[in-house]
N, C-alpha and C positions, 0 to 999 in steps of 0.2 A: 039682792046685791044687781048693781049697775051692768051692762055687758063688759068686756074685759079689754073689749077692740080700741076704748081710747083712754087709756090707761092717767093720761095726765089731768083727765077731765072729772076721775073719781075721788071720791072723798078719802080721807085716809083711813076709815071705818072698812071702805067699801075695797081697801087696798091691803087692808091687814085681812080683811075674810076670805078673799083670794089667795093671798097666801098662804094662810090657814089651808083653805082647800086643796092647793097643787102639794105641799109638804107633809101633811098630816098622814100617817099611816106608815107602812112597810112596804118595802117591796117584794116582789115575789121569791127573794132570797133571802128574805127575813131580814135584811138592812133597813133602818131607820132612812124615811124619803129625807132629803136635805142637799147641800152643797158639800162635796168631798173635796178639799184642795191638799196636792201633795208636791213635792218638789220634783222636778224631771230630773231621774237618775244620771249620775256623774258629774255633777257640778260641784265645782271645790270651792269658788266666790261665793261666801255664806251671803255678802250683800247684796249681791247682783243674781242673785237665783231666779232663774225662770219657774215658774208653777204651771202645773196642769190642776183643772180640775174634771169633776162629774160630777153633774145637777141631776138626782132621781127625785122625781115628783109624779103626780098625776097632773095630764093634762086634758081638762074638760075641753071638748070639741063639739059641734054640731058633726050629724053624719056626714055630710057632706066637704067636711073642712080634713086636711090631713097635717098630723105633729110628727114632726121627725124624733125620731127615738135618739137620736147621738150624733151631737154636732162637733166639729174640729177645724181648726183653722190651718 
């Protein structure tokens, strides 16, 4: 697999292999890796709901790189 720092130039096969690497397996709490999407509590308008998401995956990085564990806006 090529380096993942240039996603646009990766082949479809390389992108697929990267996604499988990141999301294959389970988290320390036993839940499967993946993207968990849920509505934000307290909303009544079902057509214009806002959604929260959690991304659980393995982030391969070199020893000198740092990867954030949680991000929100």
